[in-house]
BAMAR-186631 format. One record per residue (C-alpha): residue in one letter; z, y, x. Coordinates in steps of 0.02 Angstrom, whole numbers, padded with zeros to 5 digits, always signed. Layout:
N
AZYX...
This chain:
283
N+00086-01424-01238P+00000-01259-01303E-00167-01208-01202V-00127-01094-01098P-00224-00935-01128M-00366-00885-00985F-00346-00711-01015V-00181-00638-01061P-00178-00533-01217L-00160-00346-01189A-00110-00209-01310P-00255-00159-01365A-00357-00274-01277S-00439-00248-01140A-00622-00289-01155T-00658-00275-00972R-00515-00386-00895L-00451-00253-00801A-00270-00169-00831L-00168-00039-00746F-00004-00090-00712A+00114+00060-00699P+00297+00130-00706P+00413+00083-00785Y+00314-00080-00779D+00337-00180-00933Q+00141-00191-01016F-00021-00213-00940L-00114-00041-00982P-00296-00079-01040L-00423-00003-00902D-00606+00048-00892L-00717+00090-00750N-00707+00280-00808W-00527+00291-00745R-00480+00415-00632A-00308+00437-00542H-00227+00603-00576E-00157+00619-00400L-00177+00565-00225P-00124+00442-00173P-00062+00375-00328R+00076+00333-00346G+00163+00154-00406L+00016+00075-00482A-00064-00071-00475I-00231-00146-00538I-00240-00341-00632W-00407-00411-00625W-00444-00562-00739L-00590-00654-00627V-00688-00745-00790D-00891-00716-00756G-00955-00680-00587Q-01123-00622-00644D-01054-00523-00784Q-00900-00444-00695Q-01026-00379-00529D-01007-00207-00577Q-00789-00213-00607F-00805-00297-00397K-00894-00132-00355W-00808-00026-00445L-00635-00125-00372A-00700-00097-00198N-00713+00092-00223R-00521+00092-00301P-00423+00243-00229Y-00332+00210-00092G-00156+00149-00088V-00168+00042-00268P-00154-00141-00252L-00247-00257-00334F-00188-00439-00419V-00332-00558-00456V-00284-00688-00590L-00432-00841-00559P-00495-00936-00714P-00420-01105-00764A-00481-01233-00634S-00604-01310-00776E-00670-01137-00763L-00689-01072-00597A-00877-01113-00560R-00918-00979-00697A-00807-00871-00576M-00876-00936-00423P-01021-00795-00405L-00883-00671-00354L-00744-00787-00329R-00804-00824-00124F-00799-00637-00105V-00629-00595-00186N-00558-00569-00011A-00666-00425+00021L-00556-00327-00096V-00406-00376-00027P-00305-00426-00168R-00095-00403-00150A-00133-00580-00206V-00236-00690-00302L-00141-00785-00443P-00173-00931-00572T-00173-00914-00736G-00037-00953-00863S+00140-00870-00885I+00170-00787-00723I+00036-00664-00772A+00166-00558-00856P+00238-00390-00814R+00414-00432-00767Y+00349-00559-00635I+00209-00462-00577K+00341-00316-00551Q+00430-00445-00436I+00280-00472-00334L+00231-00278-00326A+00421-00246-00252M+00440-00397-00122P+00421-00335+00055P+00268-00412+00153R+00318-00559+00243N+00262-00487+00403F+00309-00307+00385A+00214-00254+00547H+00045-00361+00527A+00044-00301+00350V+00043-00112+00385G-00052-00140+00557A-00204-00225+00452Y-00198-00092+00308L-00206+00029+00437E-00355-00067+00524L-00442-00064+00367R-00422+00095+00328G-00532+00162+00492L-00381+00224+00594L-00339+00110+00714R-00503+00057+00800T-00461-00033+00951P-00368-00177+00958K-00251-00100+01094I-00197+00032+00992R-00155-00083+00847N-00036-00181+00946E+00061-00032+00989V+00080+00032+00818E+00127-00142+00763Q+00265-00159+00879I+00316-00004+00840F+00353-00055+00671R+00412-00233+00720L+00573-00124+00838V+00617-00043+00665P+00761-00052+00632S+00830-00108+00780V+00767+00072+00875S+00785+00229+00813S+00740+00341+00945I+00570+00385+01061S+00666+00340+01216A+00727+00190+01151L+00557+00135+01092A+00464+00163+01261R+00570+00054+01352R+00584-00080+01220M+00381-00077+01249S+00391-00074+01428T+00307+00098+01450S+00352+00294+01484R+00374+00414+01344R+00216+00494+01425T+00100+00353+01419L+00134+00292+01257G+00075+00486+01199R-00079+00476+01286H-00125+00331+01214F-00104+00399+01036A-00179+00574+01091A-00323+00483+01158A-00344+00387+01009G-00335+00567+00906L-00180+00474+00794P-00006+00551+00778V+00123+00562+00914P+00220+00407+00951S+00378+00477+00880H+00308+00518+00724W+00237+00343+00693L+00417+00287+00728Q+00488+00417+00602F+00371+00356+00472A+00419+00166+00517R+00598+00191+00483L+00555+00273+00327L+00433+00147+00258Y+00560+00004+00316A+00691+00115+00210S+00555+00128+00048I+00508-00063+00069H+00701-00120+00053L+00755+00027-00073Q+00629-00071-00191A+00682-00228-00131E+00852-00243-00151R+01003-00155-00248A+01083-00082-00081T+01158+00094-00095V+01035+00236+00003F+01176+00257+00118R+01174+00082+00171I+00988+00060+00198A+00997+00240+00278S+01125+00186+00411R+01013+00040+00426V+00888+00103+00501G+00978+00213+00584Y+01010+00391+00492P+01176+00462+00467D+01179+00474+00299G+01077+00451+00135F+01037+00639+00117T+00968+00648+00300M+00848+00498+00260S+00821+00581+00094N+00762+00737+00159Q+00664+00665+00301M+00584+00582+00154K+00545+00702+00067R+00453+00804+00195L+00358+00658+00243I+00302+00565+00111G+00329+00713-00011C+00476+00604-00129R+00658+00551-00130P+00724+00382-00120T+00761+00364-00304E+00564+00411-00342V+00540+00268-00206R+00622+00137-00313E+00545+00183-00453Y+00344+00183-00400L+00341+00005-00336G+00242-00056-00187W+00212+00027-00010E+00033+00046-00008W+00051+00221-00081V+00206+00282+00036V+00074+00211+00187E-00050+00334+00111S+00055+00478+00068W+00108+00490+00266I-00074+00489+00302R-00098+00631+00196H+00056+00737+00259E-00025+00706+00444V-00189+00761+00398S-00133+00925+00321A-00015+00929+00497G-00149+00909+00609G-00076+00748+00647I-00229+00653+00638D-00386+00716+00687R-00501+00755+00545V-00676+00764+00638R-00663+00581+00716F-00568+00514+00547E-00684+00604+00413S-00723+00448+00325A-00546+00398+00311V-00487+00551+00272R-00593+00645+00166V-00486+00632+00000Y-00350+00717+00078L-00440+00862+00163P-00425+01046+00077G-00519+01049-00059R-00520+00863-00108A-00349+00842-00133S-00376+00822-00321P-00471+00676-00383P-00624+00736-00530E-00584+00726-00703
C-alpha cells in the first residue's frame, strides 16, 4: 500500500498548512495569517489546520485562537510516528475549541469535511449552551441551564406559555431571570431555538423547507423564511448553501445586539465586533 501523505496537497500548496473551506466546498483554499473575513460573522466558512510541528506553528496557534467568531476549526493530526514533533501544541489543541480533531489520511478530503460540517451536533442543546458560555454570554450555571432547556424542548414546544409550563415556571419568572442576566427575553430565545433547529436540519437533510418548517411549528415555509430573514439575515436556501451552525448563532447574536436585546455594556467584550462602527472587519 502506498504511504498516506502527512499533508494533503492544496492547489497551490499552502506553506502555512492552513486552508479555508468555503462554498461550494469542493476544494481547500490556501490560507495565510493575513487573511481577514469580508463580513462578520463569516457565513459558511471553516478552517483546516494541519498540525505538524509544535515549535514552528505557534504563531498559527495564536492566530487560530483569535479567528473570527462562528468559524469552525478542523485540526488534522500527523501520522502516529510523528506525533512527538507536534506535541508542544497538541496538548493545547482543545483550547482552540475545534469542531473536530481528525487523523491524517483519505478522510481529509473536501467531500468528507463537507459532510462533517453539515452534521447536527450530537447533543443540540448542550452544544449551543457550551458555545454561548464560551462566547461569554452565559455567565452562570443557572442561566445556561435555562437556555439549554429551551433548546432541548424544541421542536416539541413552539409557544412561550407551553415553554414555561414545561420548565415548571411562569413566563414572568423566566422573563425576570433573563432580564437580570442582560440577555434577550425568553420568547426571543424560543424563536431562535426553532430557527437554529430548522437551520441544522436544512443542512443535514433533503427534506423540503415546508416539511422542516412544519416540524418546528410554523404554518408554512414562507412564514419560517420571513422569520429567518428577520432574525439571522438570510433565507432557508442560503442556510443550505452556507454550512455550519456556528455562524447562524453569531448572526442571531449580531441581530440581538443591534436590537438591544443583549446588554452592550455588560457584554461589551463579547459583542464589540457587532457594535456600531465595528461591523466591518479591517481590510
